[in-house]
C-alpha positions as CSV (number, residue, x, y, z in Angstrom):
1,M,129.9,149.9,123.0
2,R,129.4,146.2,123.9
3,R,132.1,144.8,126.1
4,S,132.8,141.4,127.7
5,V,132.8,141.8,131.5
6,V,134.2,139.3,134.0
7,I,131.5,138.7,136.5
8,G,132.9,135.6,138.2
9,T,136.1,133.5,138.6
10,G,136.7,130.0,139.8
11,S,139.3,127.2,140.0
12,A,139.7,123.6,140.8
13,L,142.7,121.5,141.8
14,P,143.2,117.7,142.1
15,A,143.0,116.3,145.6
16,R,146.7,115.2,145.7
17,A,149.4,117.8,146.4
18,V,153.0,116.7,145.6
19,S,155.9,118.5,147.2
20,N,159.4,118.7,145.8
21,A,160.5,116.4,148.6
22,E,158.0,113.7,147.5
23,L,159.0,114.1,143.9
24,A,162.7,113.8,144.8
25,E,161.9,110.3,146.1
26,K,161.1,109.2,142.6
27,V,163.1,111.5,140.4
28,D,166.8,112.3,140.4
29,T,166.4,115.9,141.8
30,T,166.2,117.8,145.1
31,D,164.0,120.5,146.5
32,E,166.8,123.0,146.4
33,W,167.5,122.3,142.7
34,I,163.9,122.8,141.8
35,V,163.3,125.9,143.8
36,E,166.5,127.6,142.7
37,R,165.8,127.1,139.0
38,T,162.0,127.4,138.9
39,G,160.6,128.8,142.2
40,I,158.3,125.8,142.3
41,R,157.7,124.1,145.7
42,N,154.5,122.2,145.1
43,R,152.1,120.9,142.4
44,Y,148.9,119.0,142.2
45,I,148.6,115.7,140.3
46,A,145.3,114.2,139.1
47,D,144.5,110.6,140.1
48,D,142.7,108.1,137.8
49,S,139.3,109.5,138.8
50,E,140.2,113.1,137.9
51,T,140.1,114.2,134.3
52,T,140.5,117.5,132.4
53,S,136.7,117.7,132.1
54,S,136.1,117.0,135.8
55,L,138.5,119.7,136.8
56,A,137.1,122.1,134.2
57,T,133.6,121.4,135.5
58,G,134.7,122.1,139.1
59,A,136.3,125.4,138.1
60,A,133.2,126.4,136.0
61,R,130.8,125.7,138.9
62,A,133.0,127.8,141.2
63,A,132.9,130.7,138.7
64,L,129.2,130.4,138.2
65,A,128.7,130.5,142.0
66,A,130.9,133.6,142.3
67,A,129.0,135.3,139.4
68,G,125.6,134.4,141.0
69,V,124.2,133.0,137.7
70,E,122.7,129.7,136.7
71,A,124.5,127.3,134.3
72,G,121.4,127.5,132.0
73,S,122.2,131.1,131.2
74,I,125.5,130.1,129.6
75,D,125.3,130.0,125.8
76,L,129.0,129.8,125.0
77,I,131.8,127.6,126.4
78,V,135.4,127.9,125.1
79,L,137.8,125.5,126.8
80,A,141.5,125.8,126.4
81,T,143.5,122.5,126.8
82,A,146.4,120.5,125.5
83,T,145.2,117.4,127.4
84,P,141.6,116.7,126.3
85,D,139.6,113.8,127.7
86,Q,139.2,112.4,124.1
87,T,140.5,113.1,120.7
88,F,136.9,114.1,120.0
89,P,134.3,115.3,120.9
90,A,135.6,118.5,122.4
91,T,136.1,118.4,126.2
92,A,133.9,121.6,126.3
93,T,130.9,119.5,125.3
94,L,131.5,117.2,128.3
95,V,131.6,120.2,130.6
96,Q,128.4,121.5,128.9
97,A,126.6,118.3,129.6
98,A,127.8,118.1,133.2
99,L,126.6,121.6,133.9
100,G,123.3,121.0,132.1
101,C,123.5,124.0,129.7
102,Q,123.0,122.2,126.4
103,G,122.0,123.9,123.2
104,G,124.6,126.7,123.1
105,I,128.1,126.8,121.6
106,A,130.9,124.6,123.0
107,F,134.3,123.9,121.6
108,D,138.0,123.5,122.6
109,V,141.0,125.7,121.7
110,A,144.5,124.3,121.5
111,A,147.3,126.8,122.1
112,V,149.0,125.1,125.0
113,C,150.1,127.5,127.8
114,S,148.6,130.5,125.8
115,G,145.3,128.6,125.4
116,F,143.4,130.7,127.9
117,L,144.4,133.9,126.2
118,Y,143.3,132.5,122.9
119,A,140.0,131.3,124.4
120,L,139.4,134.7,126.0
121,G,140.1,136.4,122.7
122,V,137.6,134.2,120.8
123,A,134.9,134.4,123.5
124,D,135.3,138.2,123.7
125,S,134.8,138.5,119.9
126,M,131.7,136.4,120.0
127,L,130.2,138.3,122.8
128,R,130.9,141.7,121.3
129,T,129.3,140.7,118.0
130,G,126.2,139.3,119.6
131,M,126.7,135.6,118.9
132,A,126.4,134.9,122.6
133,R,125.4,136.8,125.7
134,R,127.1,134.9,128.5
135,A,130.2,132.7,128.3
136,L,132.4,130.4,130.3
137,V,136.0,130.6,129.4
138,I,138.0,127.8,130.9
139,G,141.6,126.6,131.0
140,A,142.0,123.0,132.2
141,E,144.8,120.5,132.1
142,T,145.9,117.1,133.3
143,F,149.5,117.7,132.1
144,S,150.8,114.9,134.3
145,R,149.4,112.5,131.7
146,I,152.0,113.6,129.1
147,L,155.1,114.0,131.3
148,D,158.1,111.8,131.1
149,W,158.7,111.1,134.7
150,E,162.3,110.1,134.0
151,D,163.1,113.5,132.5
152,R,163.8,115.7,135.5
153,T,164.2,118.8,133.3
154,T,160.4,118.7,132.4
155,C,158.5,116.6,134.9
156,V,159.3,118.9,137.9
157,L,157.8,121.9,136.1
158,F,154.2,120.9,135.6
159,G,151.0,120.2,137.5
160,D,147.3,119.7,136.9
161,G,144.4,122.1,137.5
162,A,141.7,124.3,136.0
163,G,140.6,127.9,136.1
164,A,137.5,129.6,134.7
165,I,135.8,132.9,134.3
166,V,132.2,133.9,133.5
167,L,132.0,136.6,130.8
168,E,128.9,138.7,130.2
169,A,128.2,141.1,127.3
170,Q,127.4,144.5,128.8
171,E,127.0,148.0,127.3
172,S,129.8,150.4,128.2
173,D,130.3,154.1,127.2
174,D,134.1,154.2,127.1
175,R,137.2,152.3,128.2
176,T,136.8,153.4,131.8
177,G,134.1,150.8,132.1
178,R,134.6,147.2,133.1
179,G,135.5,144.5,130.7
180,V,138.1,143.3,128.2
181,L,139.8,146.4,126.8
182,A,142.3,144.9,124.3
183,T,143.8,141.5,123.4
184,R,146.8,140.7,121.2
185,L,147.7,137.1,120.1
186,H,150.6,135.7,118.1
187,A,152.1,132.4,116.9
188,D,155.3,131.3,115.2
189,G,155.4,127.7,114.1
190,N,159.1,127.9,113.2
191,H,160.0,127.1,116.8
192,N,158.0,123.8,117.0
193,Q,161.0,121.7,118.2
194,L,161.8,123.9,121.2
195,L,158.6,122.9,123.1
196,Y,156.4,120.1,121.9
197,V,154.9,116.6,122.5
198,D,156.6,113.8,120.6
199,G,153.4,112.0,119.6
200,G,150.0,112.6,117.9
201,V,147.0,111.0,116.2
202,S,148.2,111.4,112.6
203,T,151.9,110.9,113.2
204,T,152.7,108.2,115.8
205,G,149.2,107.2,116.9
206,T,150.3,107.7,120.5
207,V,149.8,110.5,123.1
208,G,153.6,111.2,123.4
209,K,155.5,113.1,126.1
210,V,156.5,116.7,126.6
211,R,160.0,117.7,125.2
212,M,161.5,121.1,125.9
213,K,164.7,123.0,125.4
214,G,164.5,125.2,128.4
215,K,167.2,127.8,127.8
216,E,165.9,128.6,124.3
217,V,162.3,128.8,125.5
218,F,163.3,131.2,128.3
219,K,164.9,133.6,125.8
220,H,161.9,133.6,123.5
221,A,159.4,133.9,126.4
222,V,160.9,137.1,127.9
223,T,161.2,138.8,124.5
224,N,157.8,137.8,123.2
225,L,155.9,138.5,126.4
226,S,157.4,142.0,127.0
227,S,156.7,142.8,123.3
228,V,153.0,141.7,123.3
229,L,152.4,143.5,126.6
230,G,153.8,146.7,124.9
231,E,151.4,146.1,122.0
232,V,148.3,146.0,124.2
233,L,149.4,149.1,126.2
234,G,150.2,150.9,123.0
235,E,146.8,150.2,121.5
236,L,145.2,151.9,124.5
237,D,147.8,154.6,124.8
238,M,148.6,153.5,128.3
239,T,151.8,152.8,130.3
240,A,152.8,149.9,132.5
241,D,152.6,152.0,135.7
242,Q,148.8,152.3,135.1
243,I,148.3,148.5,135.5
244,D,147.2,147.5,138.9
245,W,148.1,143.8,138.5
246,L,150.0,141.6,136.1
247,V,148.7,138.0,136.1
248,P,151.3,136.1,134.0
249,H,151.5,132.5,132.9
250,Q,153.0,130.7,135.8
251,A,155.8,128.9,134.0
252,N,158.9,129.7,135.9
253,A,159.8,132.3,138.6
254,R,162.8,133.5,136.6
255,I,160.6,134.3,133.5
256,L,158.1,136.2,135.7
257,D,160.9,138.3,137.3
258,A,162.6,139.0,133.9
259,T,159.3,140.0,132.2
260,A,158.3,142.3,135.1
261,R,161.8,144.0,135.0
262,K,161.4,144.6,131.3
263,L,158.2,146.5,132.0
264,D,159.6,148.2,135.1
265,M,156.8,146.7,137.1
266,P,157.4,146.2,140.9
267,A,157.3,142.6,142.1
268,E,154.4,143.4,144.5
269,K,152.1,144.0,141.5
270,V,152.8,140.6,140.0
271,V,150.5,137.7,140.9
272,V,152.7,134.6,141.6
273,T,151.3,131.2,142.2
274,V,154.0,129.0,140.5
275,D,155.4,128.1,143.9
276,R,152.1,126.4,144.8
277,H,150.7,125.1,141.6
278,A,153.7,124.8,139.2
279,N,153.0,125.2,135.5
280,T,149.5,124.2,134.8
281,S,149.7,125.2,131.1
282,A,146.3,126.6,129.8
283,A,144.9,126.6,133.4
284,S,147.8,128.7,134.7
285,V,146.4,132.2,134.1
286,P,142.8,131.7,135.2
287,L,144.0,129.7,138.2
288,A,146.3,132.6,139.3
289,L,143.5,135.2,138.5
290,D,141.0,133.4,140.7
291,T,143.5,133.0,143.5
292,A,144.2,136.8,143.5
293,V,140.5,137.6,143.3
294,R,139.5,135.4,146.1
295,D,142.3,136.5,148.5
296,G,141.2,140.1,147.9
297,R,144.2,141.5,146.0
298,I,142.3,142.0,142.8
299,K,139.3,144.3,143.3
300,P,136.5,145.6,141.1
301,G,137.6,148.5,138.8
302,Q,141.3,147.6,138.8
303,L,143.3,147.1,135.6
304,V,144.6,143.6,135.2
305,M,147.0,142.4,132.5
306,L,147.0,138.7,131.6
307,E,149.8,137.2,129.5
308,A,151.1,133.8,128.5
309,M,153.4,132.0,126.1
310,G,153.3,128.3,125.1
311,G,154.5,125.7,122.7
312,G,154.0,126.5,119.0
313,F,155.2,129.1,119.8
314,T,152.0,130.9,120.8
315,W,151.8,134.0,123.0
316,G,149.4,136.7,123.9
317,A,148.2,139.3,126.4
318,S,144.9,140.9,127.4
319,L,144.0,143.9,129.5
320,L,140.8,143.8,131.6
321,R,139.1,146.2,133.9
322,M,137.7,144.0,136.6
């Protein structure tokens, strides 16, 4: 059996950290209000010199260094983002050029906050079928570019950043080996108006700003995430108590808590970085994963569940043995 194995993780953040207190100087909000409703205390905001591709490249280089492999060995780059550098070409090609690994496959995936799970699913399929041997899977965003800084219900929630993993196709005898064990992805376009950007190339000719109905999104998030996690576990005939770590999309501390409760997972098994990074959309899951790998919580051989839900709606989950 050929399986996609994570051999390295990496992340990158903009230079500028913005606390709730600093944000409250420009927006009608307070640190207490933000923390109580979201759990967020800090986020990173890109300056004019920092782009989605530059953050993605930084995360990719960190992941390559952790894996101990050269950029030239990468023959597939799948980059998840809702904030590309350009309408086209794909931001993945800019990362490919910056790394110096031209000639392979490089493209973007657009599934907003679920983007990294979608990118992981695509890359895993391509590695298992032999289309590529070694891949970079990246989630990267400069979400601050599409925020309405006069809308306190959305602008306090998001930040910029990037996370990446290096995946390598390896032979494995059974599911006790390392690698991606199962992935499930979903979408339901009927809920477009609950979380969307009010602009686009073929509609308004503008970039637009994020619009969200938070209460409705919360309800769908808890239901959809607990459901897809159950699907992945059911496919493998496993139970939640066998998972060593849950690495969820870092949208809101309340969503993280509610999802963990539905799975009867103790809080100490949930990786939480939303307080430090806020919601970085497609970068959220790989950024949190890299954080927990580098601080020593996530160890080789452990079972790690990744999950996310984003605008569309899109949602998904993937179980890895690290």
